C-alpha positions as CSV (number, residue, x, y, z in Angstrom):
1,M,101.1,32.4,-34.5
2,E,99.4,30.9,-31.5
3,C,95.7,30.2,-31.6
4,L,93.9,28.9,-28.5
5,I,90.5,27.2,-29.3
6,N,87.9,26.9,-26.6
7,S,84.5,25.3,-27.0
8,S,81.4,25.0,-24.9
9,I,79.6,23.4,-27.8
10,K,79.3,19.6,-27.6
11,K,78.9,18.9,-31.4
12,R,81.6,20.7,-33.3
13,V,80.9,21.9,-36.9
14,V,84.6,22.1,-37.9
15,S,87.8,20.6,-36.5
16,D,90.5,22.5,-34.6
17,K,92.9,21.6,-37.6
18,Y,90.5,23.3,-40.0
19,I,90.2,26.4,-37.7
20,K,94.0,26.7,-37.5
21,S,94.2,26.4,-41.3
22,V,91.7,29.3,-41.7
23,V,93.8,31.3,-39.3
24,T,97.0,30.6,-41.2
25,I,95.6,31.5,-44.6
26,T,93.9,34.6,-43.3
27,L,97.1,35.9,-41.7
28,E,99.5,35.0,-44.5
29,N,99.3,38.6,-45.9
30,F,99.8,40.1,-42.4
31,L,103.4,39.1,-41.6
32,K,103.7,41.6,-38.8
33,Y,101.3,39.4,-36.8
34,K,103.4,36.2,-37.2
35,N,104.3,36.4,-33.5
36,S,100.8,37.0,-32.4
37,G,98.1,35.0,-30.6
38,F,94.5,35.1,-29.9
39,S,91.7,32.9,-28.7
40,I,88.7,31.5,-30.6
41,N,85.7,30.7,-28.4
42,L,82.8,28.6,-29.7
43,V,79.8,29.4,-27.7
44,G,76.0,28.9,-27.5
45,E,73.2,31.4,-27.8
46,K,72.9,32.2,-24.1
47,R,76.5,33.1,-23.7
48,M,76.6,35.1,-26.9
49,K,73.4,37.0,-26.0
50,N,74.9,37.8,-22.6
51,L,78.2,39.1,-24.2
52,N,76.4,41.1,-26.8
53,N,74.2,42.7,-24.2
54,L,77.1,43.4,-21.8
55,Y,79.5,44.9,-24.4
56,R,77.3,46.3,-27.1
57,G,74.0,46.9,-25.3
58,K,72.1,44.7,-27.7
59,D,69.9,42.1,-26.1
60,S,70.1,39.6,-29.0
61,V,72.3,36.8,-30.3
62,T,74.9,37.7,-32.9
63,D,77.2,35.5,-35.0
64,V,80.6,36.9,-33.9
65,L,82.1,39.3,-31.4
66,A,85.8,40.2,-31.6
67,F,87.5,41.9,-28.7
68,A,90.8,43.4,-30.0
69,L,93.6,44.3,-27.6
70,Q,95.5,46.5,-30.2
71,D,96.1,49.3,-27.8
72,I,97.5,47.2,-25.0
73,K,101.1,46.1,-25.8
74,I,102.2,43.7,-23.2
75,P,104.9,41.4,-24.6
76,V,104.9,37.9,-23.3
77,D,107.8,35.9,-24.7
78,D,107.6,38.2,-27.8
79,L,104.0,37.1,-28.4
80,Q,101.5,39.8,-29.0
81,D,98.0,39.0,-27.9
82,L,95.5,40.3,-30.5
83,G,92.4,39.5,-28.4
84,D,89.5,37.1,-28.3
85,I,86.9,36.0,-30.9
86,F,83.5,34.6,-29.8
87,I,81.5,32.6,-32.4
88,C,77.9,31.5,-31.8
89,V,77.7,28.1,-33.5
90,P,73.8,27.9,-33.5
91,Q,73.7,31.3,-35.2
92,I,76.2,30.2,-37.8
93,K,74.0,27.2,-38.6
94,R,70.9,29.4,-39.0
95,Q,72.8,31.8,-41.2
96,A,74.1,29.0,-43.4
97,R,70.5,27.8,-44.0
98,E,69.3,31.4,-44.6
99,F,72.1,32.2,-47.1
100,K,72.0,28.7,-48.6
101,V,75.6,27.9,-48.0
102,S,77.3,25.1,-46.1
103,I,77.9,25.4,-42.4
104,K,81.6,25.1,-43.1
105,E,81.5,28.1,-45.5
106,E,79.5,30.3,-43.1
107,F,81.8,29.3,-40.2
108,T,84.8,30.2,-42.4
109,R,83.3,33.6,-43.3
110,I,82.5,34.5,-39.7
111,L,85.9,33.4,-38.4
112,V,87.7,35.4,-41.1
113,H,85.5,38.4,-40.2
114,G,86.4,38.1,-36.6
115,I,90.1,37.9,-37.3
116,L,90.0,41.0,-39.5
117,H,88.4,42.9,-36.6
118,L,91.3,41.8,-34.4
119,L,93.6,43.2,-37.1
120,G,91.9,46.6,-37.0
121,F,89.4,46.4,-39.8
122,D,85.9,47.6,-39.2
123,H,82.7,48.2,-41.2
124,V,81.3,51.3,-39.3
125,K,82.0,53.6,-42.3
126,E,81.1,52.6,-45.8
127,S,84.7,52.9,-47.0
128,G,85.9,50.6,-44.3
129,A,83.1,48.2,-44.9
130,K,83.8,47.9,-48.6
131,K,87.5,47.2,-47.9
132,M,86.8,44.7,-45.1
133,F,84.1,42.7,-46.8
134,S,86.0,42.6,-50.1
135,L,89.1,41.2,-48.3
136,Q,86.9,38.9,-46.3
137,E,85.3,37.3,-49.4
138,K,88.6,37.1,-51.2
139,I,90.0,35.1,-48.2
140,V,86.9,32.9,-47.9
141,H,86.9,32.0,-51.6
142,K,90.6,31.0,-51.3
143,I,89.7,28.6,-48.5
144,V,86.3,27.1,-49.4
């Protein structure tokens, strides 16, 4: 598993080591992705709002966007690129206050959520939402 972490945020809320541990724990039940990689991009509100508007037509900030490349199979040294995750750190901080949880817990929840999207989970339909959120919380409680 290869995870590239990029940040345009000056003050980090969690370390790269912590992010990689969340990735490892999240993927431990998905062995077919052991030779996969993806990027995690920590961004501010302006960048996230632009991405959300461009790709979802929503002119607002969101906590996470995941761009899965599941349908594009281009092997590079046997490494399958799963896609890219964008996390809005200021939004995570707001949500942590709103939900009365630590920033670390909310960051973990949102990162796990993004990874699950890259793996093909979604919450468009109620059945998918139930499965995805149940798995998400199980993983988060294992980590936090």
